[in-house]
N, CA, C and O atoms as a Maestro MAE file, in Angstrom:
{
 s_m_m2io_version
 :::
 2.0.0
}

f_m_ct {
 s_m_title
 :::
 protein
 m_atom[312] {
  # First column is atom index #
  i_m_mmod_type
  r_m_x_coord
  r_m_y_coord
  r_m_z_coord
  i_m_residue_number
  s_m_chain_name
  s_m_pdb_residue_name
  s_m_pdb_atom_name
  i_m_atomic_number
  :::
  1 25 0.933 -1.079 0.035 1 A "UNK " " N  " 7
  2 3 -0.102 0.080 -0.100 1 A "UNK " " CA " 6
  3 2 0.786 1.282 0.001 1 A "UNK " " C  " 6
  4 15 1.656 1.395 0.864 1 A "UNK " " O  " 8
  5 25 0.520 2.195 -0.943 2 A "UNK " " N  " 7
  6 3 1.168 3.481 -0.877 2 A "UNK " " CA " 6
  7 2 1.140 4.006 0.416 2 A "UNK " " C  " 6
  8 15 0.005 4.032 0.893 2 A "UNK " " O  " 8
  9 25 2.255 4.539 1.316 3 A "UNK " " N  " 7
  10 3 1.915 5.110 2.431 3 A "UNK " " CA " 6
  11 2 1.815 6.577 2.369 3 A "UNK " " C  " 6
  12 15 1.505 7.257 3.348 3 A "UNK " " O  " 8
  13 25 2.060 7.015 1.306 4 A "UNK " " N  " 7
  14 3 1.931 8.659 1.029 4 A "UNK " " CA " 6
  15 2 0.453 9.100 0.952 4 A "UNK " " C  " 6
  16 15 0.011 10.170 1.372 4 A "UNK " " O  " 8
  17 25 -0.271 8.076 0.329 5 A "UNK " " N  " 7
  18 3 -1.689 8.445 0.362 5 A "UNK " " CA " 6
  19 2 -2.564 8.488 1.577 5 A "UNK " " C  " 6
  20 15 -3.587 9.169 1.498 5 A "UNK " " O  " 8
  21 25 -2.311 7.880 2.641 6 A "UNK " " N  " 7
  22 3 -2.925 8.047 3.782 6 A "UNK " " CA " 6
  23 2 -2.237 9.176 4.761 6 A "UNK " " C  " 6
  24 15 -2.771 9.719 5.728 6 A "UNK " " O  " 8
  25 25 -0.946 9.379 4.266 7 A "UNK " " N  " 7
  26 3 -0.385 10.409 5.002 7 A "UNK " " CA " 6
  27 2 -0.981 11.972 4.551 7 A "UNK " " C  " 6
  28 15 -1.338 12.931 5.236 7 A "UNK " " O  " 8
  29 25 -0.927 11.806 3.452 8 A "UNK " " N  " 7
  30 3 -1.348 13.070 2.790 8 A "UNK " " CA " 6
  31 2 -2.899 13.493 3.224 8 A "UNK " " C  " 6
  32 15 -3.120 14.658 3.555 8 A "UNK " " O  " 8
  33 25 -4.051 12.420 3.210 9 A "UNK " " N  " 7
  34 3 -5.051 12.360 3.702 9 A "UNK " " CA " 6
  35 2 -5.241 13.005 5.213 9 A "UNK " " C  " 6
  36 15 -6.138 13.779 5.549 9 A "UNK " " O  " 8
  37 25 -4.090 12.454 6.099 10 A "UNK " " N  " 7
  38 3 -4.348 12.954 7.162 10 A "UNK " " CA " 6
  39 2 -3.884 14.012 7.383 10 A "UNK " " C  " 6
  40 15 -4.406 14.542 8.364 10 A "UNK " " O  " 8
  41 25 -2.952 14.713 6.807 11 A "UNK " " N  " 7
  42 3 -2.604 16.150 6.612 11 A "UNK " " CA " 6
  43 2 -3.833 17.053 6.292 11 A "UNK " " C  " 6
  44 15 -4.129 18.001 7.019 11 A "UNK " " O  " 8
  45 25 -4.479 16.746 5.267 12 A "UNK " " N  " 7
  46 3 -5.514 17.541 4.798 12 A "UNK " " CA " 6
  47 2 -6.412 17.487 5.839 12 A "UNK " " C  " 6
  48 15 -6.987 18.522 6.174 12 A "UNK " " O  " 8
  49 25 -6.652 16.319 6.475 13 A "UNK " " N  " 7
  50 3 -7.981 16.249 7.636 13 A "UNK " " CA " 6
  51 2 -7.323 17.349 8.761 13 A "UNK " " C  " 6
  52 15 -8.079 18.173 9.277 13 A "UNK " " O  " 8
  53 25 -6.194 17.327 9.036 14 A "UNK " " N  " 7
  54 3 -5.616 17.782 10.142 14 A "UNK " " CA " 6
  55 2 -5.641 19.308 9.886 14 A "UNK " " C  " 6
  56 15 -6.005 20.036 10.809 14 A "UNK " " O  " 8
  57 25 -5.308 19.801 8.792 15 A "UNK " " N  " 7
  58 3 -5.453 21.221 8.240 15 A "UNK " " CA " 6
  59 2 -7.109 21.750 8.468 15 A "UNK " " C  " 6
  60 15 -7.490 22.692 9.163 15 A "UNK " " O  " 8
  61 25 -7.800 20.960 7.771 16 A "UNK " " N  " 7
  62 3 -9.459 21.326 7.966 16 A "UNK " " CA " 6
  63 2 -9.815 21.327 9.272 16 A "UNK " " C  " 6
  64 15 -10.669 22.142 9.620 16 A "UNK " " O  " 8
  65 25 -9.287 20.498 10.170 17 A "UNK " " N  " 7
  66 3 -9.845 20.624 11.673 17 A "UNK " " CA " 6
  67 2 -9.246 21.916 12.210 17 A "UNK " " C  " 6
  68 15 -9.943 22.684 12.874 17 A "UNK " " O  " 8
  69 25 -7.835 22.202 11.909 18 A "UNK " " N  " 7
  70 3 -7.414 23.371 12.409 18 A "UNK " " CA " 6
  71 2 -8.099 24.761 11.949 18 A "UNK " " C  " 6
  72 15 -8.314 25.680 12.739 18 A "UNK " " O  " 8
  73 25 -8.403 24.798 10.621 19 A "UNK " " N  " 7
  74 3 -9.189 25.833 10.213 19 A "UNK " " CA " 6
  75 2 -10.515 25.885 10.878 19 A "UNK " " C  " 6
  76 15 -11.109 26.947 10.693 19 A "UNK " " O  " 8
  77 25 -11.008 25.174 11.465 20 A "UNK " " N  " 7
  78 3 -12.383 25.033 12.049 20 A "UNK " " CA " 6
  79 2 -12.340 25.669 13.252 20 A "UNK " " C  " 6
  80 15 -13.451 26.002 13.665 20 A "UNK " " O  " 8
  81 25 -11.425 25.942 13.937 21 A "UNK " " N  " 7
  82 3 -11.177 26.513 14.909 21 A "UNK " " CA " 6
  83 2 -12.199 25.939 16.198 21 A "UNK " " C  " 6
  84 15 -12.614 26.716 17.058 21 A "UNK " " O  " 8
  85 25 -12.451 24.838 16.198 22 A "UNK " " N  " 7
  86 3 -13.005 23.989 17.073 22 A "UNK " " CA " 6
  87 2 -12.143 23.180 17.845 22 A "UNK " " C  " 6
  88 15 -11.126 22.947 17.192 22 A "UNK " " O  " 8
  89 25 -12.126 22.741 18.776 23 A "UNK " " N  " 7
  90 3 -11.480 21.917 19.800 23 A "UNK " " CA " 6
  91 2 -12.017 20.511 19.576 23 A "UNK " " C  " 6
  92 15 -13.179 20.278 19.909 23 A "UNK " " O  " 8
  93 25 -11.336 19.644 19.088 24 A "UNK " " N  " 7
  94 3 -11.744 18.266 19.381 24 A "UNK " " CA " 6
  95 2 -10.941 17.309 20.041 24 A "UNK " " C  " 6
  96 15 -9.745 17.130 19.811 24 A "UNK " " O  " 8
  97 25 -11.680 16.648 20.932 25 A "UNK " " N  " 7
  98 3 -11.027 15.721 21.497 25 A "UNK " " CA " 6
  99 2 -10.440 14.329 20.928 25 A "UNK " " C  " 6
  100 15 -11.117 13.304 20.994 25 A "UNK " " O  " 8
  101 25 -9.264 14.343 20.417 26 A "UNK " " N  " 7
  102 3 -8.804 13.337 19.235 26 A "UNK " " CA " 6
  103 2 -8.223 12.349 20.087 26 A "UNK " " C  " 6
  104 15 -7.659 11.506 19.390 26 A "UNK " " O  " 8
  105 25 -8.103 12.041 21.632 27 A "UNK " " N  " 7
  106 3 -7.285 11.215 22.085 27 A "UNK " " CA " 6
  107 2 -8.085 9.716 21.848 27 A "UNK " " C  " 6
  108 15 -7.442 8.768 21.398 27 A "UNK " " O  " 8
  109 25 -9.208 9.610 22.110 28 A "UNK " " N  " 7
  110 3 -9.883 8.419 21.793 28 A "UNK " " CA " 6
  111 2 -9.799 7.938 20.408 28 A "UNK " " C  " 6
  112 15 -9.652 6.730 20.219 28 A "UNK " " O  " 8
  113 25 -9.881 8.787 19.381 29 A "UNK " " N  " 7
  114 3 -9.637 8.341 18.021 29 A "UNK " " CA " 6
  115 2 -7.915 7.976 17.714 29 A "UNK " " C  " 6
  116 15 -7.598 7.049 16.968 29 A "UNK " " O  " 8
  117 25 -6.980 8.779 18.352 30 A "UNK " " N  " 7
  118 3 -5.777 8.202 18.255 30 A "UNK " " CA " 6
  119 2 -5.407 6.807 18.979 30 A "UNK " " C  " 6
  120 15 -4.750 5.886 18.495 30 A "UNK " " O  " 8
  121 25 -5.885 6.869 20.020 31 A "UNK " " N  " 7
  122 3 -5.917 5.390 20.803 31 A "UNK " " CA " 6
  123 2 -6.685 4.541 20.018 31 A "UNK " " C  " 6
  124 15 -6.078 3.474 19.929 31 A "UNK " " O  " 8
  125 25 -7.584 4.513 19.494 32 A "UNK " " N  " 7
  126 3 -8.160 3.527 18.608 32 A "UNK " " CA " 6
  127 2 -7.526 3.261 17.469 32 A "UNK " " C  " 6
  128 15 -7.427 2.066 17.191 32 A "UNK " " O  " 8
  129 25 -6.993 4.160 16.613 33 A "UNK " " N  " 7
  130 3 -6.108 3.828 15.574 33 A "UNK " " CA " 6
  131 2 -4.807 3.353 15.920 33 A "UNK " " C  " 6
  132 15 -4.311 2.588 15.093 33 A "UNK " " O  " 8
  133 25 -4.129 3.614 16.937 34 A "UNK " " N  " 7
  134 3 -2.999 2.846 17.417 34 A "UNK " " CA " 6
  135 2 -3.380 1.368 17.801 34 A "UNK " " C  " 6
  136 15 -2.614 0.466 17.463 34 A "UNK " " O  " 8
  137 25 -4.360 1.126 18.390 35 A "UNK " " N  " 7
  138 3 -4.745 -0.369 18.464 35 A "UNK " " CA " 6
  139 2 -5.108 -1.213 17.435 35 A "UNK " " C  " 6
  140 15 -4.831 -2.411 17.472 35 A "UNK " " O  " 8
  141 25 -5.743 -0.666 16.459 36 A "UNK " " N  " 7
  142 3 -6.076 -1.267 15.241 36 A "UNK " " CA " 6
  143 2 -4.730 -1.398 14.505 36 A "UNK " " C  " 6
  144 15 -4.444 -2.444 13.923 36 A "UNK " " O  " 8
  145 25 -3.860 -0.279 14.533 37 A "UNK " " N  " 7
  146 3 -2.604 -0.615 13.720 37 A "UNK " " CA " 6
  147 2 -1.806 -1.749 14.506 37 A "UNK " " C  " 6
  148 15 -1.336 -2.599 13.749 37 A "UNK " " O  " 8
  149 25 -1.594 -1.912 15.635 38 A "UNK " " N  " 7
  150 3 -1.106 -2.834 16.561 38 A "UNK " " CA " 6
  151 2 -1.739 -4.342 16.020 38 A "UNK " " C  " 6
  152 15 -1.072 -5.342 15.757 38 A "UNK " " O  " 8
  153 25 -2.800 -4.236 15.960 39 A "UNK " " N  " 7
  154 3 -3.810 -5.485 15.734 39 A "UNK " " CA " 6
  155 2 -3.555 -6.057 14.533 39 A "UNK " " C  " 6
  156 15 -3.250 -7.249 14.499 39 A "UNK " " O  " 8
  157 25 -3.644 -5.257 13.298 40 A "UNK " " N  " 7
  158 3 -3.228 -5.651 12.200 40 A "UNK " " CA " 6
  159 2 -1.907 -5.987 11.938 40 A "UNK " " C  " 6
  160 15 -1.593 -6.756 11.030 40 A "UNK " " O  " 8
  161 25 -1.012 -5.379 12.786 41 A "UNK " " N  " 7
  162 3 0.437 -5.838 12.702 41 A "UNK " " CA " 6
  163 2 0.538 -7.142 13.240 41 A "UNK " " C  " 6
  164 15 1.266 -7.893 12.590 41 A "UNK " " O  " 8
  165 25 0.060 -7.568 14.147 42 A "UNK " " N  " 7
  166 3 0.043 -8.633 14.841 42 A "UNK " " CA " 6
  167 2 -0.761 -9.665 14.006 42 A "UNK " " C  " 6
  168 15 -0.312 -10.810 13.948 42 A "UNK " " O  " 8
  169 25 -1.822 -9.382 13.405 43 A "UNK " " N  " 7
  170 3 -2.532 -10.530 12.538 43 A "UNK " " CA " 6
  171 2 -1.400 -10.728 11.385 43 A "UNK " " C  " 6
  172 15 -1.026 -11.886 11.197 43 A "UNK " " O  " 8
  173 25 -0.809 -9.663 10.578 44 A "UNK " " N  " 7
  174 3 0.217 -10.080 9.475 44 A "UNK " " CA " 6
  175 2 1.395 -10.758 10.156 44 A "UNK " " C  " 6
  176 15 2.020 -11.672 9.619 44 A "UNK " " O  " 8
  177 25 1.638 -10.332 11.213 45 A "UNK " " N  " 7
  178 3 3.051 -11.139 11.715 45 A "UNK " " CA " 6
  179 2 2.677 -12.638 11.937 45 A "UNK " " C  " 6
  180 15 3.482 -13.491 11.564 45 A "UNK " " O  " 8
  181 25 1.470 -13.017 12.539 46 A "UNK " " N  " 7
  182 3 0.918 -14.189 12.742 46 A "UNK " " CA " 6
  183 2 0.971 -15.273 11.537 46 A "UNK " " C  " 6
  184 15 1.055 -16.483 11.746 46 A "UNK " " O  " 8
  185 25 0.901 -14.594 10.045 47 A "UNK " " N  " 7
  186 3 0.884 -15.196 9.193 47 A "UNK " " CA " 6
  187 2 2.294 -15.705 8.833 47 A "UNK " " C  " 6
  188 15 2.333 -16.653 8.048 47 A "UNK " " O  " 8
  189 25 3.288 -15.281 9.229 48 A "UNK " " N  " 7
  190 3 4.667 -15.755 8.881 48 A "UNK " " CA " 6
  191 2 5.082 -16.843 9.685 48 A "UNK " " C  " 6
  192 15 4.660 -16.964 10.835 48 A "UNK " " O  " 8
  193 25 5.771 -17.541 9.243 49 A "UNK " " N  " 7
  194 3 6.135 -18.877 9.818 49 A "UNK " " CA " 6
  195 2 7.563 -18.954 10.303 49 A "UNK " " C  " 6
  196 15 8.479 -19.215 9.523 49 A "UNK " " O  " 8
  197 25 7.733 -18.753 11.435 50 A "UNK " " N  " 7
  198 3 9.206 -18.614 12.025 50 A "UNK " " CA " 6
  199 2 9.430 -19.385 13.377 50 A "UNK " " C  " 6
  200 15 8.602 -19.310 14.285 50 A "UNK " " O  " 8
  201 25 10.494 -20.073 13.469 51 A "UNK " " N  " 7
  202 3 10.709 -20.906 14.701 51 A "UNK " " CA " 6
  203 2 10.853 -20.055 15.811 51 A "UNK " " C  " 6
  204 15 11.627 -19.099 15.848 51 A "UNK " " O  " 8
  205 25 10.082 -20.421 16.739 52 A "UNK " " N  " 7
  206 3 9.806 -19.349 18.151 52 A "UNK " " CA " 6
  207 2 11.012 -19.509 18.827 52 A "UNK " " C  " 6
  208 15 11.502 -18.511 19.355 52 A "UNK " " O  " 8
  209 25 11.678 -20.770 18.922 53 A "UNK " " N  " 7
  210 3 12.906 -20.976 19.695 53 A "UNK " " CA " 6
  211 2 14.007 -20.094 19.174 53 A "UNK " " C  " 6
  212 15 14.686 -19.281 19.801 53 A "UNK " " O  " 8
  213 25 14.053 -20.469 17.698 54 A "UNK " " N  " 7
  214 3 15.220 -19.537 17.067 54 A "UNK " " CA " 6
  215 2 15.142 -17.942 17.263 54 A "UNK " " C  " 6
  216 15 16.131 -17.228 17.433 54 A "UNK " " O  " 8
  217 25 13.900 -17.528 17.217 55 A "UNK " " N  " 7
  218 3 13.741 -16.251 17.281 55 A "UNK " " CA " 6
  219 2 13.915 -15.541 18.979 55 A "UNK " " C  " 6
  220 15 14.215 -14.377 19.246 55 A "UNK " " O  " 8
  221 25 13.630 -16.623 19.910 56 A "UNK " " N  " 7
  222 3 13.847 -16.234 21.255 56 A "UNK " " CA " 6
  223 2 15.545 -16.062 21.400 56 A "UNK " " C  " 6
  224 15 16.075 -15.099 21.955 56 A "UNK " " O  " 8
  225 25 16.300 -17.238 20.761 57 A "UNK " " N  " 7
  226 3 17.725 -17.199 20.915 57 A "UNK " " CA " 6
  227 2 18.125 -15.998 20.345 57 A "UNK " " C  " 6
  228 15 18.669 -15.285 21.188 57 A "UNK " " O  " 8
  229 25 18.058 -15.429 19.090 58 A "UNK " " N  " 7
  230 3 18.256 -14.420 18.564 58 A "UNK " " CA " 6
  231 2 18.056 -13.043 19.101 58 A "UNK " " C  " 6
  232 15 18.823 -12.097 18.922 58 A "UNK " " O  " 8
  233 25 16.779 -13.032 19.878 59 A "UNK " " N  " 7
  234 3 16.520 -11.926 20.518 59 A "UNK " " CA " 6
  235 2 17.245 -11.862 21.826 59 A "UNK " " C  " 6
  236 15 17.718 -10.786 22.192 59 A "UNK " " O  " 8
  237 25 17.347 -12.793 22.455 60 A "UNK " " N  " 7
  238 3 18.292 -12.931 23.529 60 A "UNK " " CA " 6
  239 2 19.789 -12.614 23.335 60 A "UNK " " C  " 6
  240 15 20.403 -12.036 24.232 60 A "UNK " " O  " 8
  241 25 20.331 -12.942 22.300 61 A "UNK " " N  " 7
  242 3 21.677 -12.789 22.032 61 A "UNK " " CA " 6
  243 2 21.814 -11.319 21.715 61 A "UNK " " C  " 6
  244 15 22.728 -10.690 22.248 61 A "UNK " " O  " 8
  245 25 20.896 -10.666 20.807 62 A "UNK " " N  " 7
  246 3 20.832 -9.224 20.493 62 A "UNK " " CA " 6
  247 2 20.765 -8.606 21.820 62 A "UNK " " C  " 6
  248 15 21.701 -7.813 21.926 62 A "UNK " " O  " 8
  249 25 20.046 -8.645 22.867 63 A "UNK " " N  " 7
  250 3 19.818 -7.991 24.197 63 A "UNK " " CA " 6
  251 2 20.995 -8.033 24.993 63 A "UNK " " C  " 6
  252 15 21.308 -7.088 25.717 63 A "UNK " " O  " 8
  253 25 21.728 -9.179 24.891 64 A "UNK " " N  " 7
  254 3 23.030 -9.080 25.710 64 A "UNK " " CA " 6
  255 2 24.022 -8.348 24.964 64 A "UNK " " C  " 6
  256 15 24.678 -7.492 25.557 64 A "UNK " " O  " 8
  257 25 24.237 -8.593 23.618 65 A "UNK " " N  " 7
  258 3 25.128 -7.662 23.160 65 A "UNK " " CA " 6
  259 2 24.986 -6.194 23.029 65 A "UNK " " C  " 6
  260 15 25.967 -5.455 22.940 65 A "UNK " " O  " 8
  261 25 23.385 -5.644 23.016 66 A "UNK " " N  " 7
  262 3 23.239 -4.379 23.307 66 A "UNK " " CA " 6
  263 2 23.492 -3.730 24.424 66 A "UNK " " C  " 6
  264 15 23.733 -2.528 24.530 66 A "UNK " " O  " 8
  265 25 23.424 -4.731 25.477 67 A "UNK " " N  " 7
  266 3 23.722 -4.266 26.969 67 A "UNK " " CA " 6
  267 2 25.233 -4.119 27.010 67 A "UNK " " C  " 6
  268 15 25.625 -3.036 27.445 67 A "UNK " " O  " 8
  269 25 26.060 -4.907 26.679 68 A "UNK " " N  " 7
  270 3 27.389 -5.052 26.715 68 A "UNK " " CA " 6
  271 2 28.018 -4.015 25.791 68 A "UNK " " C  " 6
  272 15 29.138 -3.634 26.131 68 A "UNK " " O  " 8
  273 25 27.504 -3.500 24.704 69 A "UNK " " N  " 7
  274 3 27.869 -2.278 23.897 69 A "UNK " " CA " 6
  275 2 27.828 -1.051 24.739 69 A "UNK " " C  " 6
  276 15 28.709 -0.200 24.864 69 A "UNK " " O  " 8
  277 25 26.588 -1.109 25.326 70 A "UNK " " N  " 7
  278 3 26.122 0.162 26.140 70 A "UNK " " CA " 6
  279 2 27.293 0.277 27.212 70 A "UNK " " C  " 6
  280 15 28.072 1.230 27.167 70 A "UNK " " O  " 8
  281 25 27.396 -0.713 28.170 71 A "UNK " " N  " 7
  282 3 28.300 -0.837 29.312 71 A "UNK " " CA " 6
  283 2 29.848 -0.272 28.823 71 A "UNK " " C  " 6
  284 15 30.576 0.477 29.474 71 A "UNK " " O  " 8
  285 25 30.161 -0.947 27.288 72 A "UNK " " N  " 7
  286 3 31.699 -0.693 26.959 72 A "UNK " " CA " 6
  287 2 31.706 0.873 26.525 72 A "UNK " " C  " 6
  288 15 32.698 1.592 26.646 72 A "UNK " " O  " 8
  289 25 30.530 1.270 26.032 73 A "UNK " " N  " 7
  290 3 30.670 2.830 25.588 73 A "UNK " " CA " 6
  291 2 30.588 3.596 26.870 73 A "UNK " " C  " 6
  292 15 31.291 4.606 26.896 73 A "UNK " " O  " 8
  293 25 29.872 3.333 27.955 74 A "UNK " " N  " 7
  294 3 29.947 3.928 29.093 74 A "UNK " " CA " 6
  295 2 31.252 4.201 29.997 74 A "UNK " " C  " 6
  296 15 31.638 5.211 30.585 74 A "UNK " " O  " 8
  297 25 31.834 2.758 29.862 75 A "UNK " " N  " 7
  298 3 33.325 2.821 30.376 75 A "UNK " " CA " 6
  299 2 34.127 3.633 29.570 75 A "UNK " " C  " 6
  300 15 34.818 4.394 30.248 75 A "UNK " " O  " 8
  301 25 34.292 3.748 28.278 76 A "UNK " " N  " 7
  302 3 35.051 4.438 27.359 76 A "UNK " " CA " 6
  303 2 34.837 5.929 27.370 76 A "UNK " " C  " 6
  304 15 35.784 6.711 27.279 76 A "UNK " " O  " 8
  305 25 33.574 6.319 27.482 77 A "UNK " " N  " 7
  306 3 33.376 7.597 27.586 77 A "UNK " " CA " 6
  307 2 33.301 8.439 29.122 77 A "UNK " " C  " 6
  308 15 32.933 9.586 29.375 77 A "UNK " " O  " 8
  309 25 33.700 7.591 29.806 78 A "UNK " " N  " 7
  310 3 34.150 7.961 31.442 78 A "UNK " " CA " 6
  311 2 35.197 8.688 31.231 78 A "UNK " " C  " 6
  312 15 35.824 9.159 32.180 78 A "UNK " " O  " 8
  :::
 }
 m_bond[311] {
  # First column is bond index #
  i_m_from
  i_m_to
  i_m_order
  :::
  1 1 2 1
  2 2 3 1
  3 3 4 2
  4 3 5 1
  5 5 6 1
  6 6 7 1
  7 7 8 2
  8 7 9 1
  9 9 10 1
  10 10 11 1
  11 11 12 2
  12 11 13 1
  13 13 14 1
  14 14 15 1
  15 15 16 2
  16 15 17 1
  17 17 18 1
  18 18 19 1
  19 19 20 2
  20 19 21 1
  21 21 22 1
  22 22 23 1
  23 23 24 2
  24 23 25 1
  25 25 26 1
  26 26 27 1
  27 27 28 2
  28 27 29 1
  29 29 30 1
  30 30 31 1
  31 31 32 2
  32 31 33 1
  33 33 34 1
  34 34 35 1
  35 35 36 2
  36 35 37 1
  37 37 38 1
  38 38 39 1
  39 39 40 2
  40 39 41 1
  41 41 42 1
  42 42 43 1
  43 43 44 2
  44 43 45 1
  45 45 46 1
  46 46 47 1
  47 47 48 2
  48 47 49 1
  49 49 50 1
  50 50 51 1
  51 51 52 2
  52 51 53 1
  53 53 54 1
  54 54 55 1
  55 55 56 2
  56 55 57 1
  57 57 58 1
  58 58 59 1
  59 59 60 2
  60 59 61 1
  61 61 62 1
  62 62 63 1
  63 63 64 2
  64 63 65 1
  65 65 66 1
  66 66 67 1
  67 67 68 2
  68 67 69 1
  69 69 70 1
  70 70 71 1
  71 71 72 2
  72 71 73 1
  73 73 74 1
  74 74 75 1
  75 75 76 2
  76 75 77 1
  77 77 78 1
  78 78 79 1
  79 79 80 2
  80 79 81 1
  81 81 82 1
  82 82 83 1
  83 83 84 2
  84 83 85 1
  85 85 86 1
  86 86 87 1
  87 87 88 2
  88 87 89 1
  89 89 90 1
  90 90 91 1
  91 91 92 2
  92 91 93 1
  93 93 94 1
  94 94 95 1
  95 95 96 2
  96 95 97 1
  97 97 98 1
  98 98 99 1
  99 99 100 2
  100 99 101 1
  101 101 102 1
  102 102 103 1
  103 103 104 2
  104 103 105 1
  105 105 106 1
  106 106 107 1
  107 107 108 2
  108 107 109 1
  109 109 110 1
  110 110 111 1
  111 111 112 2
  112 111 113 1
  113 113 114 1
  114 114 115 1
  115 115 116 2
  116 115 117 1
  117 117 118 1
  118 118 119 1
  119 119 120 2
  120 119 121 1
  121 121 122 1
  122 122 123 1
  123 123 124 2
  124 123 125 1
  125 125 126 1
  126 126 127 1
  127 127 128 2
  128 127 129 1
  129 129 130 1
  130 130 131 1
  131 131 132 2
  132 131 133 1
  133 133 134 1
  134 134 135 1
  135 135 136 2
  136 135 137 1
  137 137 138 1
  138 138 139 1
  139 139 140 2
  140 139 141 1
  141 141 142 1
  142 142 143 1
  143 143 144 2
  144 143 145 1
  145 145 146 1
  146 146 147 1
  147 147 148 2
  148 147 149 1
  149 149 150 1
  150 150 151 1
  151 151 152 2
  152 151 153 1
  153 153 154 1
  154 154 155 1
  155 155 156 2
  156 155 157 1
  157 157 158 1
  158 158 159 1
  159 159 160 2
  160 159 161 1
  161 161 162 1
  162 162 163 1
  163 163 164 2
  164 163 165 1
  165 165 166 1
  166 166 167 1
  167 167 168 2
  168 167 169 1
  169 169 170 1
  170 170 171 1
  171 171 172 2
  172 171 173 1
  173 173 174 1
  174 174 175 1
  175 175 176 2
  176 175 177 1
  177 177 178 1
  178 178 179 1
  179 179 180 2
  180 179 181 1
  181 181 182 1
  182 182 183 1
  183 183 184 2
  184 183 185 1
  185 185 186 1
  186 186 187 1
  187 187 188 2
  188 187 189 1
  189 189 190 1
  190 190 191 1
  191 191 192 2
  192 191 193 1
  193 193 194 1
  194 194 195 1
  195 195 196 2
  196 195 197 1
  197 197 198 1
  198 198 199 1
  199 199 200 2
  200 199 201 1
  201 201 202 1
  202 202 203 1
  203 203 204 2
  204 203 205 1
  205 205 206 1
  206 206 207 1
  207 207 208 2
  208 207 209 1
  209 209 210 1
  210 210 211 1
  211 211 212 2
  212 211 213 1
  213 213 214 1
  214 214 215 1
  215 215 216 2
  216 215 217 1
  217 217 218 1
  218 218 219 1
  219 219 220 2
  220 219 221 1
  221 221 222 1
  222 222 223 1
  223 223 224 2
  224 223 225 1
  225 225 226 1
  226 226 227 1
  227 227 228 2
  228 227 229 1
  229 229 230 1
  230 230 231 1
  231 231 232 2
  232 231 233 1
  233 233 234 1
  234 234 235 1
  235 235 236 2
  236 235 237 1
  237 237 238 1
  238 238 239 1
  239 239 240 2
  240 239 241 1
  241 241 242 1
  242 242 243 1
  243 243 244 2
  244 243 245 1
  245 245 246 1
  246 246 247 1
  247 247 248 2
  248 247 249 1
  249 249 250 1
  250 250 251 1
  251 251 252 2
  252 251 253 1
  253 253 254 1
  254 254 255 1
  255 255 256 2
  256 255 257 1
  257 257 258 1
  258 258 259 1
  259 259 260 2
  260 259 261 1
  261 261 262 1
  262 262 263 1
  263 263 264 2
  264 263 265 1
  265 265 266 1
  266 266 267 1
  267 267 268 2
  268 267 269 1
  269 269 270 1
  270 270 271 1
  271 271 272 2
  272 271 273 1
  273 273 274 1
  274 274 275 1
  275 275 276 2
  276 275 277 1
  277 277 278 1
  278 278 279 1
  279 279 280 2
  280 279 281 1
  281 281 282 1
  282 282 283 1
  283 283 284 2
  284 283 285 1
  285 285 286 1
  286 286 287 1
  287 287 288 2
  288 287 289 1
  289 289 290 1
  290 290 291 1
  291 291 292 2
  292 291 293 1
  293 293 294 1
  294 294 295 1
  295 295 296 2
  296 295 297 1
  297 297 298 1
  298 298 299 1
  299 299 300 2
  300 299 301 1
  301 301 302 1
  302 302 303 1
  303 303 304 2
  304 303 305 1
  305 305 306 1
  306 306 307 1
  307 307 308 2
  308 307 309 1
  309 309 310 1
  310 310 311 1
  311 311 312 2
  :::
 }
}
């Protein structure tokens, strides 16, 4: 899907709402749209066949290396 079409539509709607000079409570709209995005991302991710054990191992190694790199840079920058 082209990302620029919804982005442009959002900009146009935002400009129209700003020109209306009325205050809208968009908290619920933003929360709902974010939850929908996370839901559909999860649905799309669930269709991918990946070994959970392999993913767990790679994530653990990445976390350990990230922490080690942060500690190393903190020590060097001291």
